[in-house]
C-alpha positions in Angstrom: 0.0 0.0 -0.1 1.4 3.4 -1.0 1.3 6.6 1.2 0.7 10.1 0.7 1.7 13.3 2.5 -0.5 16.3 3.0 1.2 19.8 2.9 -1.1 22.6 4.1 0.0 26.1 3.6 -1.7 29.2 4.6 -5.1 29.9 6.1 -7.1 28.6 3.4 -4.9 25.4 3.0 -4.9 24.6 6.7 -8.8 25.1 7.1 -9.3 22.8 3.9 -6.8 20.4 5.6 -8.8 20.3 8.9 -11.9 19.5 7.4 -10.2 16.6 5.3 -8.6 15.0 8.4 -12.0 15.2 10.2 -13.9 13.6 7.4 -11.1 11.0 6.7 -11.2 9.9 10.3 -14.9 9.7 10.4 -14.7 7.5 7.0 -12.1 5.1 8.2 -13.9 4.9 11.7 -17.1 3.4 10.0 -14.7 1.3 7.6 -12.7 -0.3 10.5 -15.0 -0.3 13.6 -12.6 -2.2 15.5 -9.8 0.1 15.2 -7.6 -2.2 13.2 -4.5 -0.2 11.9 -4.3 -1.7 8.4 -3.1 -0.6 4.8 -6.1 1.4 4.4 -5.6 3.8 7.2 -1.8 3.8 6.9 -2.1 5.8 3.5 -2.6 9.0 5.3 -1.8 8.1 8.9 1.0 6.4 10.9 0.9 4.4 14.1 3.3 5.8 16.6 2.8 3.2 19.3 5.1 0.3 18.5 3.4 -1.9 21.2 0.2 -2.1 19.2 1.2 -2.5 15.6 -2.1 -4.3 14.7 -4.8 -2.1 16.8 -5.1 1.5 17.4 -8.0 3.7 18.6 -9.8 5.2 15.7 -12.4 7.8 16.6 -16.0 7.2 16.1 -18.0 10.5 15.4 -20.1 10.5 18.8 -17.8 8.4 20.9 -14.9 9.3 23.2 -12.3 7.0 21.9 -8.7 8.2 21.9 -6.6 8.9 18.7 -3.3 9.3 20.6 -1.8 6.6 18.6 -2.6 8.0 15.1 -0.6 10.8 13.7 -1.5 12.4 10.3 1.0 12.3 7.4 1.0 16.0 7.2 2.9 19.3 7.4 1.2 22.3 8.5 2.8 25.7 7.3 1.6 29.1 8.1 3.1 32.5 8.7 0.3 33.5 10.8 0.0 30.9 13.5 -3.7 31.7 14.7 -5.2 29.0 12.2 -3.0 26.3 13.4 -3.2 27.2 17.1 -6.8 27.1 17.0 -6.9 23.7 15.2 -4.5 22.3 17.9 -6.9 23.3 20.5 -9.7 20.8 19.3 -9.6 17.4 19.7 -8.5 16.8 16.2 -5.3 18.5 17.1 -4.0 15.2 18.7 -3.3 13.6 15.4 -1.0 16.2 14.2 2.8 15.8 15.1 3.9 19.2 16.8 7.5 18.9 15.3 5.9 19.1 11.7 4.3 22.5 12.5 6.1 25.6 10.8 4.6 28.9 11.8 5.4 32.7 12.1 3.5 35.3 13.7 3.9 38.3 11.2 2.2 36.7 8.1 3.1 37.6 4.4 0.6 40.7 4.3 -1.0 39.3 1.0 2.3 39.6 -1.0 3.3 36.7 -3.1 7.0 38.0 -2.9 7.1 38.0 0.9 5.8 34.4 0.9 7.8 33.0 -1.7 11.2 35.0 -1.4 11.4 36.1 2.0 9.9 33.2 4.0 10.7 30.7 1.4 14.3 31.4 1.9 14.2 31.7 5.7 12.4 28.4 6.2 13.8 26.3 3.4 16.1 24.2 5.5 13.3 23.5 8.3 10.9 22.6 5.5 13.3 20.2 4.0 14.0 18.6 7.3 10.3 18.1 8.2 9.5 16.7 4.7 12.4 14.3 5.0 11.2 13.1 8.3 7.6 12.7 7.0 8.9 10.8 3.9 11.1 8.6 6.0 8.0 7.5 8.0 6.5 6.0 4.8 6.9 2.6 3.5 6.2 3.6 -0.2 5.8 7.4 -0.8 3.6 7.9 -3.8 2.3 11.4 -3.6 2.4 14.9 -2.0 -0.8 16.8 -1.8 -0.3 20.6 -1.6 -3.3 22.6 -0.3 -3.2 26.5 -0.5 -5.1 29.4 -2.0 -3.9 31.5 -4.8 -5.1 35.0 -3.7 -3.1 35.4 -0.4 0.6 35.8 0.4 1.5 32.8 2.3 -0.5 30.2 0.3 0.5 31.4 -3.0 3.9 32.4 -2.3 5.3 30.0 0.3 3.0 27.4 -1.2 4.6 27.5 -4.8 8.1 27.7 -3.0 7.5 24.4 -1.3 6.3 22.9 -4.6 9.6 23.8 -6.4 11.4 22.6 -3.5 9.7 19.2 -3.6 10.2 18.9 -7.2 14.2 19.3 -6.6 14.1 17.2 -3.6 11.7 14.3 -4.6 11.4 14.6 -8.4 9.9 11.0 -8.6 7.0 11.6 -6.2 3.9 13.0 -7.8 2.8 16.6 -6.8 -0.9 17.0 -6.8 -1.9 20.6 -6.0 -5.4 21.7 -4.9 -5.4 25.6 -5.6 -8.3 27.8 -4.4 -8.7 30.7 -6.7 -10.2 33.9 -5.8 -13.5 35.3 -7.0 -13.7 38.4 -8.7 -15.1 40.3 -6.0 -12.3 39.1 -3.9 -11.4 41.7 -1.0 -7.6 41.3 -1.4 -6.6 44.1 -4.0 -3.4 42.3 -4.7 -4.8 38.9 -5.4 -4.5 39.1 -9.2 -0.8 39.5 -8.7 -0.4 36.6 -6.4 -2.4 34.5 -8.5 -0.6 35.1 -11.8 2.7 34.8 -9.9 1.7 31.6 -8.5 0.2 30.3 -11.8 3.7 30.4 -13.4 5.0 28.1 -10.7 2.2 25.7 -10.8 2.5 25.2 -14.7 6.3 24.6 -14.2 6.4 22.4 -11.1 3.3 20.5 -10.4 2.1 17.2 -12.0 -1.6 17.9 -11.7 -3.5 20.8 -10.3 -7.2 20.8 -9.4 -8.3 24.3 -9.7 -11.0 25.4 -7.2 -13.1 28.6 -7.8 -14.2 30.2 -4.6 -17.2 31.7 -6.5 -18.2 28.2 -7.8 -18.3 26.7 -4.2 -20.3 29.7 -3.0 -22.7 28.9 -5.8 -23.0 25.4 -5.1 -23.6 26.2 -1.5 -26.4 28.7 -2.3 -28.0 26.3 -4.8 -28.3 23.7 -2.1 -29.6 26.1 0.3 -32.3 27.6 -2.0 -33.4 24.3 -3.1 -33.7 23.3 0.5 -35.8 26.2 1.5 -38.3 25.1 -1.2 -38.6 21.7 0.4 -38.8 22.9 4.2 -40.1 25.5 6.4 -38.1 28.5 7.0 -36.3 28.1 10.3 -36.2 24.3 9.9 -33.5 23.8 7.1 -31.1 21.9 9.4 -28.5 19.8 7.4 -27.4 16.8 9.3 -23.8 16.2 10.4 -22.9 13.6 7.9 -23.7 15.6 4.9 -21.0 16.2 2.3 -21.7 19.8 2.3 -21.3 20.4 6.0 -19.4 19.2 9.2 -21.9 19.9 11.9 -21.9 18.9 15.5 -20.4 15.7 16.5 -17.5 15.6 14.1 -14.2 14.7 15.2 -12.6 18.2 15.1 -15.2 20.6 16.0 -18.5 21.1 17.8 -19.7 24.3 16.0 -19.9 25.1 12.5 -17.5 27.9 11.4 -17.5 30.1 8.3 -16.5 28.5 5.1 -16.6 25.0 6.7 -19.5 23.9 4.3 -17.4 25.0 1.2 -14.2 23.7 2.7 -15.9 20.2 2.9 -16.8 20.2 -0.6 -12.9 20.4 -1.5 -12.1 17.8 1.5 -14.7 15.3 -0.1 -13.3 15.9 -3.5 -9.8 14.6 -2.4 -11.4 11.9 -0.3 -13.1 10.5 -3.4 -9.9 10.9 -5.6 -7.9 8.9 -3.1 -10.6 6.3 -2.3 -9.3 3.5 -4.5 -5.9 4.1 -3.0 -7.4 3.6 0.4 -10.0 1.0 -0.2 -10.7 -2.1 -2.2 -12.8 -1.9 -5.2 -13.8 -3.9 -8.6 -11.7 -1.2 -10.6 -9.0 0.6 -8.6 -7.7 3.8 -10.1 -4.4 4.9 -8.5 -3.0 8.3 -8.4 -0.2 7.7 -10.7 -3.0 6.5 -13.3 -4.6 9.9 -13.0 -1.3 11.7 -13.7 -0.6 9.3 -16.6 -3.9 9.2 -18.3 -5.5 12.7 -17.9 -2.2 14.7 -18.7 -1.4 14.2 -22.4 0.7 17.2 -22.3 3.1 18.3 -19.5 1.9 22.0 -19.2 -1.8 20.9 -19.6 -2.3 19.5 -16.2 -5.0 21.4 -14.9 -8.0 19.2 -14.1 -11.4 20.3 -13.8 -13.5 18.6 -11.1 -17.3 17.9 -10.2 -18.9 15.8 -7.7 -22.5 14.4 -7.4 -24.4 14.2 -5.2 -23.5 17.3 -3.4 -25.8 16.5 -0.3 -27.3 13.7 1.2 -31.1 13.7 0.3 -32.6 12.5 3.6 -30.4 15.1 5.5 -31.5 18.4 3.5 -35.0 17.2 2.5 -34.5 17.3 -1.4 -35.6 14.6 -3.7 -33.1 11.9 -4.1 -30.9 11.7 -7.2 -30.9 8.5 -9.0 -27.5 7.0 -10.2 -28.2 7.9 -13.7 -29.1 11.4 -12.8 -25.9 11.7 -10.7 -23.9 10.7 -13.7 -25.4 13.3 -15.7 -24.8 16.1 -13.2 -21.2 15.5 -13.3 -21.0 17.3 -16.8 -23.3 20.0 -16.0 -21.7 23.4 -15.5 -23.6 24.0 -12.1 -21.5 21.1 -10.6 -18.2 22.3 -11.7 -15.7 23.4 -9.0 -14.6 26.0 -11.4 -16.5 28.6 -13.3 -16.8 26.9 -16.7 -18.8 24.8 -19.0 -16.8 21.6 -20.1 -19.5 20.5 -22.4 -19.1 23.5 -24.7 -15.6 22.9 -24.8 -13.0 20.1 -25.7 -12.1 17.1 -23.7 -8.5 15.8 -23.8 -9.3 13.0 -21.2 -11.7 12.3 -18.6 -11.8 10.2 -15.5 -15.1 9.0 -13.6 -14.6 7.6 -10.0 -17.3 6.1 -8.1 -17.9 4.9 -4.7 -20.6 2.7 -3.5 -21.4 -1.0 -2.7 -24.6 -1.0 -4.8 -22.8 0.2 -8.0 -21.3 -2.3 -10.2 -19.1 -2.0 -13.5 -22.1 -2.4 -15.8 -23.6 0.9 -14.4 -20.3 2.6 -15.3 -20.3 1.4 -18.8 -24.0 2.1 -19.4 -23.8 5.6 -18.4 -20.5 6.2 -20.1 -21.8 5.0 -23.4 -25.0 7.2 -23.1 -23.1 10.4 -22.1 -20.1 9.8 -24.5 -21.8 11.1 -27.8 -22.7 14.4 -26.2 -19.1 15.2 -25.3 -16.4 16.8 -27.5 -13.3 14.6 -27.3 -10.2 15.1 -29.2 -10.0 12.8 -32.3 -6.8 11.0 -31.1 -8.4 10.1 -27.7 -12.2 9.3 -28.2 -11.6 6.4 -25.8 -10.0 8.5 -23.3 -12.0 7.6 -20.3 -10.6 6.4 -17.1 -13.0 4.6 -14.6 -12.5 3.8 -10.9 -15.0 1.8 -8.8 -14.5 1.7 -4.9 -16.6 -0.5 -2.9 -16.6 1.7 0.3 -19.1 4.6 0.1 -18.5 7.9 1.9 -19.9 8.6 5.1 -23.6 9.1 5.3 -24.1 8.3 1.5 -25.1 5.2 -0.4 -22.8 6.4 -3.4 -20.7 9.4 -4.6 -19.4 10.2 -8.1 -16.3 12.3 -8.9 -15.3 13.5 -12.4 -11.9 14.7 -13.3 -11.5 16.1 -16.7 -8.7 17.8 -18.7 -10.8 20.1 -20.6 -10.1 23.4 -22.6 -12.7 25.1 -20.7 -10.2 26.1 -17.9 -8.8 28.7 -20.4 -11.8 31.0 -19.7 -11.2 31.2 -16.0 -7.4 31.6 -16.7 -8.4 34.4 -19.4 -10.5 36.3 -16.5 -7.6 36.2 -14.0 -5.2 37.4 -16.7 -7.6 40.4 -17.4 -7.7 41.3 -13.8 -4.0 41.3 -13.3 -3.5 43.4 -16.4 -5.9 46.1 -15.2 -3.7 46.5 -12.0 -0.4 46.1 -13.8 -1.1 48.8 -16.4 -1.4 51.2 -13.6 1.6 49.8 -11.8 -0.7 49.7 -8.7 0.9 48.3 -5.5 4.1 47.1 -7.5 6.2 48.9 -4.9 5.2 46.4 -2.2 6.8 43.6 -4.2 9.9 45.4 -5.5 10.9 46.0 -1.9 11.2 42.5 -1.1 14.8 40.9 -1.3 15.3 38.6 -4.0 12.2 39.7 -6.0 12.8 40.6 -9.6 10.1 42.8 -11.3 10.6 41.0 -14.4 8.8 38.0 -12.7 5.5 39.8 -13.3 6.1 39.8 -17.2 7.5 36.2 -17.1 4.5 34.9 -15.2 1.9 36.6 -17.4 3.6 35.6 -20.6 3.6 31.9 -19.1 -0.2 32.4 -18.5 -0.8 33.8 -21.9 1.1 30.9 -23.4 -0.9 28.3 -21.5 -4.3 30.1 -22.5 -3.1 30.2 -26.2 -2.3 26.4 -26.1 -5.8 25.6 -24.8 -7.5 28.2 -27.1 -5.4 26.7 -30.2 -6.3 23.3 -29.5 -10.0 24.1 -29.1 -10.1 26.1 -32.4 -8.4 23.4 -34.4 -10.3 20.4 -33.3 -13.7 21.6 -32.0 -16.6 21.5 -34.4 -17.7 25.1 -35.3 -15.2 26.8 -32.9 -16.4 30.3 -33.7 -20.0 29.4 -33.0 -19.9 27.6 -29.7 -23.5 28.5 -28.9 -24.6 26.3 -31.6 -23.0 23.4 -30.2 -26.2 21.3 -29.3 -26.9 20.8 -25.5 -27.1 17.1 -24.6 -30.3 16.0 -22.8 -29.2 14.6 -19.6 -31.4 13.1 -17.1 
């Protein structure tokens, strides 16, 4: 069994990581109710008590079981220590090795240059040492997961510095990045600078990037809340604790819901579903290396559009249950994408559908793929470019869950909007001096980063224009009729 190490950087990265570890523990507690430390749980946890190699205490949501024997394979980094300190005060804090926490007190001031150049240089050796210790505790290290935001200073700056460091130190280990992009009405004025500077690093150093749009997460949450309000009386729209969209009381880490927990849980569930085949048995296991090999035909085009269905548990939110075939169709609708894009109007380079659930069989996958495939635009040289996974263990509180990861040219539209926001600021040279005053930062990085982004956008656009039928009349592409 392979292991993965989670690297959480910045406030956003650590908040998503907190939700991930909470949900992961709840998932494994149901899978191994006797508390057996097996290959499944070893993928993200290590057992620190050598006297009990076969048994550990795994927490059950409402129980009082100890988790002192388990330590998360995680490195927590933040140049403002508030979020990490708060996490350590919860019951979830017991799973983190305090030696693998890297914090400061001043923060990066929403400045990519401070995070990347100043803190990246100052903490380089300490980060290398902690990564080495975490790697040595793995029997077969397969992947680094990096969680960070793009708009702030620590997440974008120090996060990409760590990414570059991992490529230098562990070039054979896959680097999967979950990057949260700011919405257009983001309150950080320098977020376009930080995002474009970070994009240049992601394109160069990552193996796979899952871009997550803050606006899309907000829209998904609002959609579920609005739909729920139509089925229940006002004031009684309570979502239960096991829903994929919220943590709720009784979870391992928290007793009270916090801002953005619901949206962070969507991101955490995406990672859990993506790694489910690496942790549990299934009829069709799809490993992380298969995702990187099958979904990335070109090295620079490694940005994967993700969608998940269902987004909620029907019995918990009072909404009509989605049939399996309906859930398959939802994966390709724009309202279910975690980026602001419509993949059905763009070009697919490759696609993976990963299903979890004991009641789902291989024939269900084949039937739905055959039904949906004629409505999707695939590149001519990869018409059969589907990768499928089927895990027997469903998520907590759900009979089944579906995750779609697609390499699609639709991401160019989100990148174009980001580039346009950058150009509006850069033309006026607004706030440039904050970056130029940081030691080690060369202002030419602005031009290099936007040129890299322009080149990436052009690669997607040219491929779409060349291969997509009626490229200049995208509105004429027929909308498929999905259930």
